[in-house]
MMTF fields as JSON, N, C-alpha, C and O atoms, coordinates in Angstrom:
{
  "mmtfVersion": "1.0.0",
  "mmtfProducer": "UNKNOWN",
  "numBonds": 167,
  "numAtoms": 168,
  "numGroups": 42,
  "numChains": 1,
  "numModels": 1,
  "chainsPerModel": [1],
  "groupsPerChain": [42],
  "chainIdList": ["A"],
  "bondAtomList": [4, 2, 8, 6, 12, 10, 16, 14, 20, 18, 24, 22, 28, 26, 32, 30, 36, 34, 40, 38, 44, 42, 48, 46, 52, 50, 56, 54, 60, 58, 64, 62, 68, 66, 72, 70, 76, 74, 80, 78, 84, 82, 88, 86, 92, 90, 96, 94, 100, 98, 104, 102, 108, 106, 112, 110, 116, 114, 120, 118, 124, 122, 128, 126, 132, 130, 136, 134, 140, 138, 144, 142, 148, 146, 152, 150, 156, 154, 160, 158, 164, 162],
  "bondOrderList": [1, 1, 1, 1, 1, 1, 1, 1, 1, 1, 1, 1, 1, 1, 1, 1, 1, 1, 1, 1, 1, 1, 1, 1, 1, 1, 1, 1, 1, 1, 1, 1, 1, 1, 1, 1, 1, 1, 1, 1, 1],
  "groupList": [{"groupName": "UNK", "atomNameList": ["N", "CA", "C", "O"], "elementList": ["N", "C", "C", "O"], "formalChargeList": [0, 0, 0, 0], "bondAtomList": [1, 0, 2, 1, 3, 2], "bondOrderList": [1, 1, 2], "singleLetterCode": "X", "chemCompType": "L-PEPTIDE LINKING"}],
  "groupTypeList": [0, 0, 0, 0, 0, 0, 0, 0, 0, 0, 0, 0, 0, 0, 0, 0, 0, 0, 0, 0, 0, 0, 0, 0, 0, 0, 0, 0, 0, 0, 0, 0, 0, 0, 0, 0, 0, 0, 0, 0, 0, 0],
  "groupIdList": [1, 2, 3, 4, 5, 6, 7, 8, 9, 10, 11, 12, 13, 14, 15, 16, 17, 18, 19, 20, 21, 22, 23, 24, 25, 26, 27, 28, 29, 30, 31, 32, 33, 34, 35, 36, 37, 38, 39, 40, 41, 42],
  "secStructList": [7, 5, 7, 7, 6, 6, 1, 7, 6, 6, 7, 7, 1, 5, 7, 7, 2, 2, 2, 2, 2, 2, 2, 2, 2, 2, 2, 2, 2, 2, 2, 2, 2, 2, 2, 7, 1, 1, 7, 7, 7, 7],
  "xCoordList": [-28.635, -28.231, -27.012, -26.974, -26.04, -24.819, -24.961, -25.54, -24.423, -24.471, -23.071, -22.244, -22.791, -21.485, -21.41, -22.12, -20.573, -20.518, -19.94, -20.128, -19.257, -18.695, -19.75, -19.496, -20.907, -21.926, -22.559, -22.889, -22.732, -23.477, -23.069, -22.828, -22.985, -22.572, -23.578, -23.232, -24.805, -25.819, -25.879, -26.611, -25.125, -25.075, -24.135, -23.07, -24.534, -23.677, -23.378, -24.091, -22.334, -21.988, -23.171, -23.443, -23.868, -25.045, -26.214, -26.119, -27.319, -28.495, -29.725, -29.934, -30.528, -31.784, -32.84, -32.609, -33.974, -35.069, -35.51, -35.862, -35.494, -35.834, -34.851, -35.264, -33.559, -32.547, -32.803, -32.687, -33.149, -33.387, -34.603, -34.583, -35.658, -36.848, -36.593, -37.232, -35.684, -35.361, -34.427, -34.365, -33.711, -32.702, -33.231, -32.612, -34.328, -34.763, -34.989, -34.625, -35.578, -35.796, -34.492, -34.341, -33.547, -32.234, -31.521, -30.943, -31.567, -30.891, -31.489, -30.755, -32.811, -33.48, -33.166, -32.841, -33.258, -32.995, -31.556, -31.3, -30.625, -29.224, -29.059, -28.422, -29.63, -29.491, -30.322, -29.927, -31.442, -32.244, -31.448, -31.486, -30.729, -29.881, -28.75, -28.381, -28.193, -27.118, -27.614, -26.872, -28.849, -29.386, -30.083, -30.52, -30.195, -30.856, -29.882, -28.763, -30.318, -29.448, -29.264, -28.177, -30.307, -30.243, -30.654, -31.795, -29.721, -30.105, -30.531, -29.936, -31.547, -32.025, -31.046, -30.373, -30.97, -30.08, -30.611, -31.809, -29.706, -30.104, -29.504, -29.708],
  "yCoordList": [-212.548, -212.355, -211.433, -210.446, -211.743, -210.945, -209.817, -209.998, -208.652, -207.476, -206.908, -207.032, -206.276, -205.639, -204.353, -203.391, -204.329, -203.197, -201.938, -200.85, -202.041, -200.859, -200.047, -198.891, -200.607, -199.91, -198.758, -197.736, -198.903, -197.907, -197.993, -199.088, -196.854, -196.908, -197.618, -197.993, -197.805, -198.464, -199.966, -200.668, -200.474, -201.918, -202.547, -202.007, -203.665, -204.485, -205.764, -206.116, -206.457, -207.704, -208.665, -209.34, -208.722, -209.583, -208.721, -208.011, -208.779, -207.975, -208.87, -209.753, -208.624, -209.358, -208.719, -207.655, -209.351, -208.784, -207.456, -206.527, -207.362, -206.101, -204.995, -203.862, -205.314, -204.338, -203.869, -202.682, -204.801, -204.475, -203.567, -202.625, -203.84, -202.989, -201.607, -200.64, -201.488, -200.195, -199.372, -198.151, -200.006, -199.334, -198.137, -197.075, -198.237, -197.082, -195.818, -194.722, -195.963, -194.805, -194.208, -192.987, -195.057, -194.575, -193.852, -192.784, -194.438, -193.874, -192.516, -191.56, -192.432, -191.173, -190.102, -188.971, -190.44, -189.466, -188.96, -187.778, -189.844, -189.449, -188.393, -187.364, -188.641, -187.685, -186.431, -185.348, -186.549, -185.364, -184.436, -183.217, -185.004, -184.177, -183.539, -182.398, -184.243, -183.682, -182.485, -181.525, -182.539, -181.503, -180.377, -179.409, -180.482, -179.454, -178.32, -178.548, -177.08, -175.926, -175.595, -175.184, -175.766, -175.461, -176.711, -176.817, -177.662, -178.93, -178.74, -177.958, -179.453, -179.44, -180.215, -181.13, -179.853, -180.563, -181.972, -182.171, -182.946, -184.35, -184.845, -186.002],
  "zCoordList": [-42.03, -43.4, -43.411, -42.676, -44.22, -44.282, -45.303, -46.374, -44.947, -45.805, -45.967, -45.064, -47.125, -47.311, -46.49, -46.783, -45.483, -44.554, -45.192, -44.648, -46.303, -46.957, -47.703, -48.043, -47.961, -48.74, -47.991, -48.593, -46.692, -45.928, -44.462, -43.956, -43.77, -42.366, -41.454, -40.334, -41.916, -41.094, -41.33, -40.632, -42.301, -42.521, -41.504, -41.205, -40.993, -40.144, -40.897, -41.836, -40.495, -41.166, -41.149, -42.142, -40.03, -39.912, -39.469, -38.468, -40.211, -39.885, -39.793, -40.624, -38.77, -38.609, -39.503, -40.077, -39.619, -40.394, -39.784, -40.511, -38.47, -37.797, -38.193, -38.438, -38.256, -38.68, -40.11, -40.415, -40.971, -42.377, -42.521, -43.314, -41.765, -41.827, -41.232, -41.648, -40.277, -39.663, -40.547, -40.402, -41.445, -42.259, -43.057, -42.988, -43.805, -44.605, -43.771, -44.198, -42.603, -41.74, -41.25, -41.219, -40.866, -40.426, -41.561, -41.363, -42.739, -43.905, -44.27, -44.522, -44.298, -44.622, -43.582, -43.944, -42.297, -41.235, -41.305, -41.075, -41.62, -41.745, -42.831, -42.605, -44.007, -45.109, -44.88, -45.312, -44.223, -43.896, -42.984, -43.153, -42.02, -41.143, -41.933, -41.657, -42.907, -43.722, -44.529, -44.739, -44.975, -45.857, -45.114, -45.736, -43.806, -43.01, -42.74, -42.281, -43.03, -42.825, -41.354, -40.946, -40.552, -39.13, -38.352, -37.902, -38.193, -37.553, -36.1, -35.358, -35.723, -34.336, -33.467, -33.942, -32.217, -31.293, -31.067, -30.866, -31.102, -30.899, -29.63, -29.261]
}
């Protein structure tokens, strides 16, 4: 399925169902790291 890549850095032009199901976790973790005052080393 094609997705608009400009909407989010985790969107790819073509995403599988597995990619789509993984997206919410990736999106949440990304913003959680942005909002963390003392980020853990990754």
